[in-house]
C-alpha positions as CSV (number, residue, x, y, z in Angstrom):
1,X,0.0,0.0,0.0
2,X,1.3,3.4,-0.9
3,X,2.2,5.7,1.8
4,X,-0.4,8.4,2.4
5,X,0.4,11.9,3.2
6,X,-0.9,12.8,6.7
7,X,-1.4,16.5,7.3
8,X,-0.6,17.8,10.7
9,X,-3.4,19.2,12.8
10,X,-3.5,22.9,13.1
11,X,-4.2,24.6,16.4
12,X,-3.7,27.9,18.2
13,X,-0.1,28.8,18.7
14,X,1.1,28.2,22.3
15,X,2.5,31.8,22.3
16,X,-0.9,33.1,21.6
17,X,-2.5,31.0,24.4
18,X,0.4,32.0,26.8
19,X,-0.3,35.7,26.2
20,X,-4.1,35.2,26.6
21,X,-3.7,33.1,29.8
22,X,-1.6,35.9,31.4
23,X,-4.1,38.5,30.5
24,X,-7.2,36.4,31.3
25,X,-9.1,37.9,34.3
26,X,-10.1,35.8,37.3
27,X,-13.2,33.6,37.3
28,X,-13.3,33.2,33.5
29,X,-13.2,29.8,31.8
30,X,-9.9,27.9,31.3
31,X,-8.7,26.9,27.9
32,X,-10.4,23.6,27.6
33,X,-13.9,24.7,28.8
34,X,-13.6,27.8,26.5
35,X,-12.9,25.5,23.6
36,X,-15.7,23.1,24.4
37,X,-18.3,25.5,25.8
38,X,-20.2,25.7,22.5
39,X,-20.6,22.0,22.4
40,X,-22.1,21.7,25.9
41,X,-25.8,21.3,26.5
42,X,-27.6,23.6,28.9
43,X,-27.2,21.0,31.7
44,X,-23.5,20.9,31.1
45,X,-23.3,24.7,31.2
46,X,-25.3,24.7,34.4
47,X,-22.9,22.2,35.9
48,X,-19.9,24.2,34.8
49,X,-21.4,27.4,36.3
50,X,-22.1,25.6,39.6
51,X,-18.4,24.6,39.7
52,X,-17.4,28.2,39.2
53,X,-19.6,29.3,42.0
54,X,-18.1,26.6,44.3
55,X,-14.6,27.8,43.3
56,X,-15.4,31.4,44.1
57,X,-17.0,30.4,47.4
58,X,-13.9,28.5,48.4
59,X,-11.6,31.4,48.0
60,X,-11.8,35.1,48.8
61,X,-9.2,36.5,46.5
62,X,-11.7,37.2,43.7
63,X,-13.5,39.6,46.0
64,X,-10.4,41.7,46.5
65,X,-10.2,42.2,42.7
66,X,-13.9,42.4,42.3
67,X,-13.8,44.6,39.2
68,X,-11.0,42.8,37.3
69,X,-13.5,41.1,35.0
70,X,-14.5,44.0,32.8
71,X,-17.2,43.9,30.3
72,X,-14.8,43.7,27.4
73,X,-12.9,40.7,28.9
74,X,-16.2,38.9,29.8
75,X,-17.9,39.4,26.4
76,X,-18.4,36.3,24.3
77,X,-15.9,35.9,21.5
78,X,-16.2,34.3,18.1
79,X,-17.1,30.6,17.7
80,X,-13.5,29.5,17.7
81,X,-13.2,31.0,21.2
82,X,-9.8,32.4,20.4
83,X,-9.1,35.4,22.8
84,X,-7.9,38.7,21.6
85,X,-4.2,39.1,20.8
86,X,-4.0,42.5,22.4
87,X,-5.8,42.4,25.8
88,X,-6.8,45.6,27.4
89,X,-4.9,46.8,30.4
90,X,-6.5,45.7,33.6
91,X,-7.3,48.2,36.4
92,X,-5.6,48.1,39.7
93,X,-7.5,46.0,42.2
94,X,-9.3,47.4,45.2
95,X,-7.0,47.6,48.2
96,X,-7.5,45.0,50.9
97,X,-8.4,45.6,54.5
98,X,-4.7,45.6,55.5
99,X,-3.7,48.3,53.1
100,X,-6.8,50.5,53.6
101,X,-6.8,53.7,55.7
102,X,-6.9,53.3,59.4
103,X,-9.8,55.7,60.1
104,X,-13.1,56.7,58.4
105,X,-11.8,60.2,58.1
106,X,-9.3,59.1,55.5
107,X,-11.8,57.2,53.4
108,X,-12.0,60.0,50.9
109,X,-8.3,60.3,50.3
110,X,-8.3,57.7,47.5
111,X,-9.1,58.5,43.9
112,X,-12.7,59.5,43.3
113,X,-13.4,56.8,40.7
114,X,-11.2,53.8,39.8
115,X,-11.0,52.7,36.2
116,X,-13.2,50.1,34.5
117,X,-16.0,50.2,37.0
118,X,-19.4,49.1,35.7
119,X,-22.0,51.8,35.3
120,X,-23.6,52.1,37.7
121,X,-21.0,50.8,40.2
122,X,-22.2,47.7,42.1
123,X,-20.5,45.7,44.9
124,X,-21.4,42.6,46.9
125,X,-22.1,43.4,50.6
126,X,-22.5,40.0,52.1
127,X,-24.7,37.0,51.4
128,X,-27.8,38.0,49.5
129,X,-26.9,41.7,49.6
130,X,-25.4,44.1,47.1
131,X,-24.6,47.8,47.1
132,X,-25.7,49.9,44.1
133,X,-24.3,53.5,43.6
134,X,-26.5,55.4,41.2
135,X,-25.0,58.6,39.8
136,X,-27.4,61.4,39.0
137,X,-29.9,60.6,36.2
138,X,-28.6,57.0,35.9
139,X,-31.0,54.1,35.3
140,X,-30.6,50.4,36.4
141,X,-33.1,48.1,34.7
142,X,-33.4,44.6,36.2
143,X,-35.6,41.6,36.4
144,X,-36.3,39.5,39.4
145,X,-37.5,40.2,43.0
146,X,-35.6,42.1,45.7
147,X,-36.0,44.4,48.6
148,X,-34.8,47.9,48.0
149,X,-33.5,50.2,50.7
150,X,-32.3,53.7,49.9
151,X,-29.4,54.5,52.2
152,X,-28.5,57.9,50.8
153,X,-30.3,60.2,48.3
154,X,-33.5,59.3,46.4
155,X,-34.4,56.7,43.9
156,X,-37.6,56.0,41.9
157,X,-39.1,52.8,40.7
158,X,-42.4,52.7,38.7
159,X,-43.1,56.3,39.7
160,X,-42.7,55.8,43.5
161,X,-39.9,57.7,45.2
162,X,-37.9,55.9,47.9
163,X,-35.9,58.4,50.1
164,X,-33.3,57.8,52.7
165,X,-34.8,56.9,56.1
166,X,-37.9,55.4,54.5
167,X,-38.8,51.7,55.0
168,X,-37.6,49.1,52.5
169,X,-39.8,48.3,49.6
170,X,-40.4,44.9,48.0
171,X,-40.0,45.2,44.2
172,X,-41.2,42.5,41.7
173,X,-39.8,42.9,38.1
174,X,-41.3,39.9,36.2
175,X,-41.2,38.6,32.7
176,X,-44.9,38.8,32.2
177,X,-44.7,42.6,32.2
178,X,-42.1,45.2,31.2
179,X,-39.0,45.2,33.4
180,X,-38.7,47.8,36.2
181,X,-35.8,50.1,36.7
182,X,-34.2,52.0,39.5
183,X,-33.5,55.6,38.6
184,X,-31.7,58.2,40.6
185,X,-33.9,61.2,41.4
186,X,-32.5,64.7,41.3
187,X,-32.9,66.0,44.9
188,X,-32.2,69.5,46.2
189,X,-29.3,69.9,48.6
190,X,-28.1,73.0,50.5
191,X,-24.9,74.5,49.2
192,X,-22.2,72.1,50.5
193,X,-18.8,71.1,49.3
194,X,-18.1,67.6,48.1
195,X,-16.2,66.9,51.3
196,X,-19.1,67.9,53.5
197,X,-21.5,65.7,51.4
198,X,-19.2,62.7,51.8
199,X,-18.9,63.3,55.5
200,X,-22.7,63.4,55.8
201,X,-23.1,60.2,53.7
202,X,-20.4,58.4,55.7
203,X,-22.3,59.2,58.9
204,X,-25.6,57.8,57.5
205,X,-23.9,54.7,56.2
206,X,-22.1,53.8,59.4
207,X,-25.2,52.2,60.9
208,X,-25.8,50.0,57.8
209,X,-22.4,49.0,56.3
210,X,-19.0,47.8,57.4
211,X,-15.8,49.7,57.0
212,X,-14.8,48.2,53.6
213,X,-18.1,48.9,52.0
214,X,-18.0,52.5,53.2
215,X,-14.5,52.9,51.9
216,X,-15.6,51.6,48.5
217,X,-18.6,54.0,48.4
218,X,-16.5,57.0,49.3
219,X,-14.0,56.3,46.5
220,X,-16.8,56.3,44.0
221,X,-18.9,59.0,45.6
222,X,-20.2,61.8,43.4
223,X,-22.4,64.8,44.2
224,X,-26.2,64.2,44.1
225,X,-25.7,60.4,43.8
226,X,-27.9,57.8,45.4
227,X,-26.8,54.7,47.4
228,X,-29.1,51.7,47.4
229,X,-29.0,48.4,49.2
230,X,-30.4,45.5,47.3
231,X,-31.4,42.4,49.4
232,X,-32.6,39.0,48.6
233,X,-36.4,38.8,49.0
234,X,-38.1,35.8,50.6
235,X,-41.8,36.0,49.9
236,X,-44.4,33.3,50.5
237,X,-46.6,34.2,47.6
238,X,-43.7,34.2,45.2
239,X,-42.4,30.9,46.5
240,X,-45.9,29.4,46.1
241,X,-46.3,30.6,42.5
242,X,-42.9,29.4,41.5
243,X,-43.4,26.0,43.1
244,X,-45.8,25.0,40.3
245,X,-44.2,23.5,37.2
246,X,-43.8,26.0,34.3
247,X,-44.2,29.1,36.4
248,X,-40.7,29.5,37.7
249,X,-39.7,31.5,34.6
250,X,-42.0,34.3,35.6
251,X,-39.5,35.7,38.2
252,X,-36.2,34.3,36.9
253,X,-35.1,32.9,33.5
254,X,-32.0,30.9,33.1
255,X,-29.9,32.3,30.3
256,X,-26.5,31.4,28.9
257,X,-24.1,34.2,29.9
258,X,-20.4,34.6,29.5
259,X,-20.1,37.6,31.8
260,X,-19.1,35.7,34.9
261,X,-17.7,38.4,37.0
262,X,-18.3,40.0,40.4
263,X,-21.3,41.9,39.2
264,X,-22.9,38.7,38.0
265,X,-22.4,36.9,41.3
266,X,-23.6,39.9,43.3
267,X,-26.8,40.2,41.4
268,X,-27.3,36.4,41.4
269,X,-27.1,36.3,45.2
270,X,-29.7,39.0,45.4
271,X,-32.0,37.2,43.0
272,X,-32.1,39.7,40.1
273,X,-30.5,40.2,36.7
274,X,-29.5,43.3,34.9
275,X,-31.6,43.9,31.8
276,X,-31.2,46.1,28.7
277,X,-32.8,49.5,28.8
278,X,-35.0,48.7,25.9
279,X,-36.8,46.0,27.9
280,X,-38.0,48.5,30.4
281,X,-40.8,51.1,30.3
282,X,-40.4,53.7,27.6
283,X,-42.5,56.7,28.8
284,X,-43.7,59.1,26.2
285,X,-44.0,62.9,26.6
286,X,-47.7,62.7,26.7
287,X,-47.5,60.1,29.4
288,X,-45.3,62.3,31.6
289,X,-47.3,65.5,31.0
290,X,-50.6,63.8,31.8
291,X,-49.1,62.4,35.1
292,X,-47.7,65.8,36.0
293,X,-51.1,67.5,35.5
294,X,-53.1,64.9,37.3
295,X,-50.8,64.9,40.3
296,X,-51.0,68.7,40.5
297,X,-54.8,68.6,40.3
298,X,-55.0,66.0,43.0
299,X,-52.7,67.9,45.3
300,X,-54.4,71.3,44.9
301,X,-58.0,70.0,45.6
302,X,-59.5,73.2,44.3
303,X,-62.5,71.5,42.7
304,X,-62.6,68.6,45.2
305,X,-61.1,65.2,44.7
306,X,-60.7,64.4,41.0
307,X,-62.3,61.3,39.5
308,X,-60.0,59.9,36.8
309,X,-61.4,57.4,34.3
310,X,-58.8,55.5,32.2
311,X,-60.0,54.0,28.9
312,X,-58.6,52.5,25.7
313,X,-58.2,49.3,23.8
314,X,-56.9,46.2,25.4
315,X,-53.1,45.8,25.8
316,X,-52.3,49.5,25.3
317,X,-51.0,50.2,28.9
318,X,-54.0,51.2,31.0
319,X,-52.9,49.1,34.0
320,X,-49.3,50.4,33.7
321,X,-50.6,54.0,33.6
322,X,-52.8,53.3,36.7
323,X,-49.9,51.9,38.7
324,X,-47.6,54.7,37.8
325,X,-50.3,57.3,38.6
326,X,-51.1,55.7,41.9
327,X,-47.4,55.6,42.9
328,X,-47.0,59.3,41.8
329,X,-50.0,60.3,43.9
330,X,-48.7,58.4,46.9
331,X,-45.6,60.5,46.8
332,X,-47.7,63.5,47.7
333,X,-50.9,62.3,49.4
334,X,-51.6,59.5,51.9
335,X,-54.2,57.4,50.0
336,X,-55.9,56.9,46.6
337,X,-59.2,55.2,45.9
338,X,-59.4,52.7,43.0
339,X,-62.6,51.5,41.3
340,X,-62.0,48.3,39.3
341,X,-64.5,47.8,36.4
342,X,-62.4,45.4,34.3
343,X,-63.6,41.9,34.9
344,X,-60.9,40.1,33.0
345,X,-57.7,41.8,34.2
346,X,-58.3,42.9,37.8
347,X,-55.5,44.7,39.7
348,X,-56.1,43.7,43.4
349,X,-58.5,40.8,43.4
350,X,-59.0,37.5,41.6
351,X,-60.8,37.9,38.2
352,X,-64.5,38.4,37.8
353,X,-64.9,41.1,40.4
354,X,-66.0,44.8,40.6
355,X,-64.3,46.4,43.6
356,X,-63.5,49.6,45.3
357,X,-60.2,49.9,47.3
358,X,-58.4,52.4,49.3
359,X,-54.7,52.2,48.4
360,X,-52.1,53.4,50.9
361,X,-49.0,51.4,49.7
362,X,-47.1,51.6,46.4
363,X,-47.6,49.1,43.6
364,X,-44.2,47.8,42.7
365,X,-45.1,44.7,40.7
366,X,-47.8,43.0,38.6
367,X,-51.3,42.3,40.0
368,X,-50.5,38.8,41.4
369,X,-47.9,40.3,43.7
370,X,-50.3,42.7,45.5
371,X,-53.6,41.0,46.1
372,X,-55.5,43.0,48.7
373,X,-58.8,43.1,50.6
374,X,-61.2,45.7,49.0
375,X,-63.3,48.2,50.8
376,X,-66.3,46.9,48.8
377,X,-66.5,44.1,46.3
378,X,-69.1,42.2,44.3
379,X,-68.4,38.9,42.6
380,X,-69.7,39.1,39.0
381,X,-68.5,35.5,38.2
382,X,-67.2,36.0,34.6
383,X,-64.3,37.6,32.9
384,X,-66.5,39.5,30.5
385,X,-69.9,41.2,30.8
386,X,-71.2,40.2,27.3
387,X,-74.9,39.3,27.3
388,X,-75.3,40.6,30.8
389,X,-74.8,44.4,30.5
390,X,-77.6,45.5,32.8
391,X,-76.4,43.5,35.8
392,X,-72.9,44.8,35.1
393,X,-74.2,48.4,35.3
394,X,-76.2,47.7,38.5
395,X,-73.1,46.2,40.2
396,X,-71.0,49.2,39.3
397,X,-73.7,51.6,40.7
398,X,-73.8,49.5,43.9
399,X,-70.0,49.5,44.4
400,X,-69.6,53.2,43.4
401,X,-72.2,54.3,46.1
402,X,-69.5,53.5,48.7
403,X,-67.1,56.1,47.4
404,X,-66.9,58.9,50.0
405,X,-65.1,61.6,47.9
406,X,-62.3,61.9,50.5
407,X,-59.4,61.1,48.1
408,X,-58.8,61.0,44.4
409,X,-60.5,58.1,42.5
410,X,-59.0,56.2,39.6
411,X,-61.4,54.1,37.5
412,X,-60.1,51.3,35.4
413,X,-62.3,50.2,32.5
414,X,-62.4,47.3,30.1
415,X,-60.4,47.1,26.9
416,X,-63.5,46.1,25.0
417,X,-64.4,49.4,23.3
418,X,-66.0,48.3,20.1
419,X,-69.7,47.8,19.2
420,X,-71.7,47.5,22.4
421,X,-68.6,47.9,24.5
422,X,-68.2,51.4,23.2
423,X,-71.8,52.2,24.1
424,X,-71.3,50.8,27.5
425,X,-68.3,53.0,28.1
426,X,-70.5,56.0,27.2
427,X,-73.0,54.9,29.8
428,X,-70.2,54.6,32.4
429,X,-68.9,58.1,31.7
430,X,-72.4,59.5,32.2
431,X,-73.0,57.5,35.3
432,X,-69.7,58.1,37.1
433,X,-69.2,61.7,35.9
434,X,-65.4,61.8,35.9
435,X,-63.5,65.0,36.0
436,X,-60.7,63.7,33.7
437,X,-60.9,61.0,31.0
438,X,-57.5,59.5,30.1
439,X,-57.7,57.9,26.6
440,X,-54.7,55.7,26.0
441,X,-53.8,54.6,22.5
442,X,-50.9,52.8,20.8
443,X,-49.6,52.4,17.3
444,X,-50.6,48.8,17.4
445,X,-54.2,49.5,18.4
446,X,-57.1,50.5,16.2
447,X,-58.4,54.0,16.0
448,X,-60.9,55.0,18.6
449,X,-63.2,58.1,18.7
450,X,-62.0,60.8,21.1
451,X,-64.3,60.9,24.1
452,X,-64.7,64.7,24.3
453,X,-67.6,66.1,26.4
454,X,-69.4,67.0,23.2
455,X,-69.0,63.5,21.8
456,X,-70.2,61.8,25.0
457,X,-73.2,64.2,25.3
458,X,-74.3,63.6,21.6
459,X,-73.6,59.9,21.6
460,X,-76.3,57.3,22.4
461,X,-75.3,54.8,25.0
462,X,-76.5,51.3,25.6
463,X,-79.0,52.4,28.2
464,X,-79.0,56.2,27.9
465,X,-79.9,58.5,25.1
466,X,-78.2,61.7,24.1
467,X,-80.0,64.9,25.1
468,X,-79.1,68.4,26.3
469,X,-76.6,68.9,29.1
470,X,-77.8,69.6,32.6
471,X,-76.4,73.0,33.6
472,X,-76.4,72.2,37.3
473,X,-72.9,70.9,38.1
474,X,-73.2,70.8,41.8
475,X,-75.3,67.6,42.4
476,X,-74.1,64.9,44.8
477,X,-73.1,62.0,42.6
478,X,-73.8,59.0,44.9
479,X,-77.3,60.2,45.5
480,X,-77.8,60.8,41.8
481,X,-76.4,57.4,41.0
482,X,-78.8,55.7,43.4
483,X,-81.7,57.4,41.7
484,X,-80.6,56.0,38.3
485,X,-82.7,53.0,37.5
486,X,-82.3,51.7,33.9
487,X,-85.9,50.5,33.4
488,X,-87.6,50.2,30.1
489,X,-89.6,53.4,30.7
490,X,-86.5,55.4,31.6
491,X,-84.1,54.4,28.8
492,X,-85.3,57.4,26.8
493,X,-84.8,59.8,29.7
494,X,-82.0,62.3,29.8
495,X,-79.0,61.7,32.1
496,X,-77.2,64.5,33.8
497,X,-73.6,64.9,32.8
498,X,-71.2,67.5,34.2
499,X,-68.5,67.3,31.5
500,X,-64.9,66.3,31.8
501,X,-61.4,67.1,30.5
502,X,-60.0,64.7,27.9
503,X,-56.3,63.8,28.0
504,X,-54.9,61.7,25.2
505,X,-51.8,59.5,26.0
506,X,-49.7,57.7,23.4
507,X,-47.8,54.6,24.7
508,X,-45.4,52.4,22.7
509,X,-43.2,50.0,24.6
510,X,-41.8,46.5,24.3
511,X,-44.7,44.1,24.4
512,X,-44.9,40.3,24.6
513,X,-48.6,39.9,23.6
514,X,-49.7,39.4,20.0
515,X,-53.2,38.9,18.6
516,X,-52.4,35.3,18.3
517,X,-51.3,34.6,21.9
518,X,-53.5,37.3,23.6
519,X,-56.1,34.9,24.9
520,X,-53.6,32.4,26.3
521,X,-51.5,35.2,27.8
522,X,-54.6,36.7,29.5
523,X,-55.6,33.3,30.8
524,X,-52.2,32.9,32.4
525,X,-52.4,36.3,34.1
526,X,-55.9,35.4,35.5
527,X,-54.5,32.1,36.9
528,X,-51.5,34.0,38.4
529,X,-53.9,36.4,40.2
530,X,-55.7,33.4,41.7
531,X,-52.4,31.8,42.7
532,X,-51.4,35.1,44.3
533,X,-54.6,35.1,46.3
534,X,-54.2,31.4,47.4
535,X,-50.6,32.2,48.3
536,X,-52.0,34.0,51.4
537,X,-52.7,30.5,52.8
538,X,-49.0,29.9,53.2
539,X,-47.0,30.8,56.3
540,X,-44.7,33.7,56.0
541,X,-41.2,33.0,54.7
542,X,-38.8,31.4,55.4
543,X,-41.2,28.7,56.7
544,X,-41.5,25.9,54.2
545,X,-44.4,25.7,51.8
546,X,-47.3,23.3,52.4
547,X,-49.4,21.8,49.6
548,X,-53.1,22.9,49.6
549,X,-54.4,19.4,50.2
550,X,-52.4,19.3,53.5
551,X,-54.2,22.4,54.8
552,X,-57.2,22.0,57.1
553,X,-60.4,23.4,55.5
554,X,-63.3,25.0,57.3
555,X,-66.5,23.0,57.8
556,X,-69.6,24.8,56.8
557,X,-73.1,23.2,57.5
558,X,-75.5,23.0,54.6
559,X,-78.2,25.1,56.4
560,X,-75.7,27.9,57.3
561,X,-75.2,29.3,53.7
562,X,-77.3,29.7,50.6
563,X,-76.1,28.5,47.2
564,X,-76.3,30.0,43.7
565,X,-74.7,29.1,40.4
566,X,-74.5,32.3,38.3
567,X,-74.4,32.6,34.5
568,X,-75.7,29.0,34.1
569,X,-78.9,27.0,34.7
570,X,-78.2,24.0,36.9
571,X,-80.9,21.5,38.0
572,X,-81.4,21.5,41.8
573,X,-80.4,17.8,41.9
574,X,-77.0,18.6,40.3
575,X,-76.2,21.7,42.2
576,X,-73.8,20.0,44.6
577,X,-71.9,18.5,41.7
578,X,-71.3,22.0,40.4
579,X,-70.2,23.3,43.8
580,X,-67.7,20.5,44.5
581,X,-64.1,21.3,43.6
582,X,-65.1,24.8,42.4
583,X,-63.9,28.4,43.0
584,X,-66.6,30.0,45.2
585,X,-67.3,33.6,46.2
586,X,-67.9,34.0,50.0
587,X,-70.6,36.5,50.1
588,X,-73.0,38.2,52.6
589,X,-76.7,38.7,51.7
590,X,-79.3,40.6,53.7
591,X,-81.7,37.7,53.8
592,X,-81.6,35.4,56.8
593,X,-80.8,31.8,55.9
594,X,-80.8,30.5,59.5
595,X,-84.4,29.2,59.4
596,X,-83.5,26.1,57.4
597,X,-82.7,22.9,59.3
598,X,-81.2,20.7,56.6
599,X,-80.3,22.3,53.3
600,X,-78.8,22.9,50.9
601,X,-80.5,26.3,50.6
602,X,-80.8,27.4,47.0
603,X,-81.4,30.9,45.7
604,X,-83.7,31.4,42.7
605,X,-82.0,34.7,41.6
606,X,-78.5,36.1,41.7
607,X,-78.2,38.7,44.4
608,X,-76.1,41.9,44.3
609,X,-74.3,41.5,47.5
610,X,-71.0,42.1,49.2
611,X,-68.3,39.5,48.5
612,X,-65.9,39.1,51.5
613,X,-63.4,36.8,49.9
614,X,-62.9,33.6,47.9
615,X,-62.2,29.9,48.5
616,X,-62.1,26.5,47.1
617,X,-64.8,23.9,47.9
618,X,-62.5,21.0,48.6
619,X,-65.2,18.5,49.2
620,X,-68.8,17.8,50.4
621,X,-69.7,15.5,53.2
622,X,-73.1,14.2,52.4
623,X,-73.4,12.2,55.7
624,X,-72.7,15.1,58.0
625,X,-74.1,17.6,55.4
626,X,-71.0,19.8,55.4
627,X,-69.0,21.9,52.9
628,X,-65.2,21.8,53.2
629,X,-64.0,25.3,52.3
630,X,-60.4,26.3,51.9
631,X,-59.9,30.0,52.2
632,X,-57.3,32.5,53.5
633,X,-60.0,34.6,55.1
634,X,-59.7,35.0,58.9
635,X,-62.4,33.3,61.1
636,X,-63.9,36.5,62.4
637,X,-64.8,37.5,58.8
638,X,-66.1,34.1,57.9
639,X,-68.8,34.4,60.5
640,X,-70.5,37.0,58.3
641,X,-70.6,34.7,55.2
642,X,-74.0,33.3,54.5
643,X,-73.9,32.8,50.7
644,X,-71.8,30.9,48.3
645,X,-71.7,32.0,44.6
646,X,-70.3,29.7,41.9
647,X,-69.4,31.5,38.7
648,X,-67.6,30.7,35.5
649,X,-64.1,31.4,37.0
650,X,-62.4,28.0,37.3
651,X,-59.5,26.9,39.5
652,X,-56.1,27.0,37.7
653,X,-55.1,23.6,36.3
654,X,-51.7,23.6,38.0
655,X,-53.5,23.7,41.4
656,X,-55.4,20.5,40.6
657,X,-52.4,18.7,38.9
658,X,-49.3,19.8,40.8
659,X,-49.5,20.0,44.6
660,X,-46.4,18.0,45.6
661,X,-43.6,20.1,47.2
């Protein structure tokens, strides 16, 4: 056999690898993993990342040179994984405790800003803690959950300002909504020198940080900056939601990253990730100008408390505008009232409710992270009011009658503003008589007529007809609303309307919903709201989670409560089959149901009554004639419940399928 010519294998020159190994920063991949990283699966990469974490936990030298791994050195290279031939010069490491000054008075003698610091500067401050130094007008977008404490200066998140000395705030930046961002707020300071500012900041930080952290902050201190402490958040509701399969991605998504540096480890220990600015909220000029005008009107109170109605197509940003407006108002006043008229995407309750709430705390997350007890609530039982408009109007009138006009009111409406939904919106504007109508639109949404006072007055509603305006503007609205009865003989009668100011807001930001996945996305959000409500059954963190089937339900006798299945006709002999394993509204009716001895007590009509909470009917004991109800409501409130309403809102499938922790 003839000799064959065997070509030698080509590889990177050893001189090249020698130079790259000398210039390679700490905590980056060695030569062999760098060469094979592209061939690893996600499990292999996860295992490799875990080994790196164990390596950095075993030694403390990486912390002394915490900023050696710059962005340029940590950026992923080409597919051949060959490092750059000309590495950038590395900055000098942070001095250790032994070489640091001996007193806090000399903390500001070091250079004001070392080279190659990330913007904004960030430093680990212990297990599950990180220090963030935000220069003036800097923004830090992130995803995940954390507890934010402002140690010096002022920062703002979703419109709410957190100042030094205020309590910590729990922030939830999830992947179902736009990412939140911490932004430094320009605050007024008396004329002081930089040295005096640093001395004041050092005094404030002494009670919260150790000496090394204070020294690092003083080296990077700049006038009018803000210092924030980010801490790992342990929340029972979040833990309960993420315990279900397929829902852990909501708060944290595993990504392949090559920027394994001190900033990555610090944020990972807190439970957040830095995001791109384009993934956050992009506020338009009309958005900001409308907020500024509404806040000034609410603070002046010249014409009484304003009533602000927000309308627009679905998925244009109505809920985002409401949260931002509520947070902005809470910066100046103590409380804000909120009327929820959107049955499908409720803000503070499970879906299918019309409620009135008094908000005193900021909203720093999506609806399923701040489920609250309303001041007044009625369970409608469906996520839409189609084919039942009159009952929808009557419930809104009943709930709105509890508004006392002691604080500004924000009204959230449905995104269904076509055909009969548009006429229903005209009726709501005439009924509630808002002082301001905020009409939100987007480049992706269809055109919508502008709801000017003239248009509303000349437009026929679903239950009201257009006629001349009533000149008297000083009527008391709740009494007037109680006198409105939309009977057949009164549909042609004129309705008083005091006029409003229309404000158009244009919103365009990164959005994950499309017309194709809108229904499934909304269904997931409704399930998350119910999981957020059921998360109140869990003990506060860090106690372990318990599956719902291991919790002890309440036993309710048949004769103690009345039953009604709404939006469906069910035979009396099948009523218990419909109630078993269903989502039930725990309500209070005026009728006395205590005269019955056996039961079940069935209602022939759906009452408009107060809903005190919700629960799951886990089972029915036919021998003892008992309902087994699982609910987070306290026992003192359960004594007032005498009616169970079963609607078209179903229990999330993950609750029925996955309850093993």
